C-alpha positions as a printed Julia matrix, in Angstrom:
175×3 Matrix{Float64}:
 67.17  163.68   32.88
 70.93  164.02   31.38
 71.69  163.76   27.87
 74.36  161.13   26.17
 77.16  163.13   25.22
 76.39  162.0    21.7
 72.68  163.3    21.82
 73.8   166.0    24.15
 76.2   167.31   20.54
 73.11  166.0    18.42
 70.65  168.56   20.35
 73.11  171.35   20.56
 73.96  171.14   16.86
 70.15  171.02   15.87
 69.28  173.91   18.38
 72.51  176.05   17.29
 71.4   175.64   13.3
 67.95  176.31   13.82
 68.81  179.61   15.86
 71.56  180.81   13.64
 69.15  180.24   10.78
 66.36  182.29   12.09
 68.65  184.83   12.62
 69.61  184.86    9.18
 66.44  184.44    7.7
 65.09  187.75    9.57
 68.03  189.37    8.08
 66.89  188.26    4.39
 63.17  189.61    5.52
 65.09  193.05    6.69
 66.71  193.43    3.41
 63.53  192.47    1.75
 61.33  194.9     3.85
 63.66  197.72    3.34
 64.04  196.74   -0.88
 60.31  196.79   -1.02
 60.09  200.01    1.05
 62.7   201.97   -0.72
 62.36  200.68   -4.38
 60.96  203.2    -6.93
 60.31  199.88   -9.25
 56.52  198.52   -8.87
 57.43  195.0    -9.95
 60.32  194.83   -7.49
 58.19  195.95   -4.55
 55.56  193.67   -5.38
 58.08  191.19   -5.18
 60.03  191.94   -2.01
 56.34  191.63    0.03
 55.53  188.08   -1.72
 58.65  186.99   -0.88
 58.75  188.38    2.53
 55.37  186.4     3.23
 56.48  183.23    1.67
 59.89  183.64    4.16
 57.76  183.99    6.87
 55.98  180.86    6.82
 57.8   178.72    5.22
 61.16  179.56    6.42
 61.22  182.17    9.73
 58.1   180.3    11.59
 59.47  176.9    11.53
 62.96  177.84   12.49
 61.44  179.92   15.36
 59.76  176.98   16.92
 62.33  174.79   16.11
 64.17  177.06   18.27
 62.29  177.05   20.79
 61.67  173.9    21.58
 64.9   172.11   20.72
 66.43  174.89   23.12
 64.42  173.94   25.82
 65.04  170.12   25.24
 68.81  171.14   25.02
 68.07  173.26   28.84
 66.47  169.89   30.4
 68.8   167.6    29.13
 71.65  169.32   30.03
 73.69  170.34   33.18
 72.94  174.51   32.32
 69.23  173.74   33.48
 66.46  176.28   32.25
 66.28  177.48   35.46
 70.07  177.82   36.95
 71.76  180.38   35.06
 70.46  183.44   34.18
 71.7   183.62   30.94
 69.89  180.42   30.1
 66.23  181.85   31.46
 67.0   185.22   29.57
 67.11  183.44   26.22
 64.25  181.6    26.99
 62.1   184.69   27.85
 63.31  186.56   24.82
 62.63  183.34   22.24
 59.38  182.73   23.84
 58.89  186.68   23.34
 60.24  186.5    19.98
 58.5   184.17   18.83
 54.99  185.5    20.29
 55.11  188.42   18.3
 56.56  186.8    15.28
 53.48  185.16   15.16
 51.5   188.05   16.4
 53.08  190.23   13.35
 52.2   187.8    10.68
 49.15  189.46   10.32
 50.55  192.78    8.85
 52.61  190.63    6.65
 49.9   189.19    4.78
 48.16  192.39    4.62
 51.0   193.62    2.58
 51.52  190.76    0.92
 47.66  190.25   -0.16
 47.89  194.35   -1.22
 51.32  193.51   -3.23
 49.66  190.36   -4.71
 46.48  192.72   -6.41
 47.54  194.21  -10.27
 47.71  197.52   -8.83
 49.88  198.91   -6.69
 51.24  202.41   -5.57
 54.16  203.8    -3.53
 51.9   205.14   -1.16
 50.1   201.99   -0.38
 50.22  200.44    3.17
 53.12  202.8     4.08
 52.41  202.79    7.68
 52.69  198.82    7.39
 55.45  199.16    5.37
 57.26  200.56    7.71
 56.43  198.78   10.57
 57.79  195.49    8.69
 60.7   197.36    8.27
 61.14  198.27   12.71
 59.63  194.49   13.64
 62.44  192.86   11.31
 65.18  195.03   12.72
 64.19  194.77   16.37
 63.69  191.21   16.13
 67.58  190.93   14.48
 68.59  193.08   17.72
 66.96  190.46   19.93
 68.15  187.61   18.45
 71.61  188.89   18.1
 71.28  189.6    21.93
 70.46  186.11   22.38
 73.44  184.57   20.32
 75.54  186.69   22.41
 74.12  185.51   25.53
 75.05  181.77   24.31
 78.23  182.45   23.28
 79.84  184.68   26.39
 77.37  182.81   28.98
 77.77  185.64   31.72
 77.97  184.39   35.44
 75.56  184.14   37.87
 73.13  181.58   38.58
 69.32  182.18   40.04
 68.37  181.36   43.31
 67.06  177.98   42.32
 70.17  177.6    40.68
 71.6   178.27   43.7
 69.86  175.87   45.72
 70.71  173.11   43.17
 74.36  173.52   43.63
 74.34  173.39   47.65
 71.94  171.33   48.5
 73.16  167.74   50.02
 73.87  164.76   47.47
 72.68  161.52   48.89
 74.72  158.51   47.63
 71.87  155.54   47.44
 73.55  152.27   48.57
 71.89  148.92   47.26
């Protein structure tokens, strides 16, 4: 099914907005995780980790899911297709993997935020999880930048399915 030009532009705008928003929210998350890991101010640390939990559930997860779903609609409704070009397939795999890992890693975020919400906090508290939050956000940022780069450069190459679709004979129905 091919979308009308107006609908295609609307869906593309929604996809770009959700994807870039996801990237920006992860960058903010990374800044908060680094602040939480490096700050000597206990109130700042607690605030940073409480904010990471809030931004994860209210911004990052919804944008990740929106980016994935709108990207599927976009691919299926345009000539690019979902399985015709390697760059689209790579973006799909990266987005599914990033979304899945995000949902898995919400648990450590919650553990650190719950600890930060308690009245006592020590700089050594959950240090390994706090380091993990920085590492995970850094890796997510790299993956999202790779997906963004694929969208802009659109490397050449069609999949075997795409090649067959390009070379299959076209039939014209005569009424």
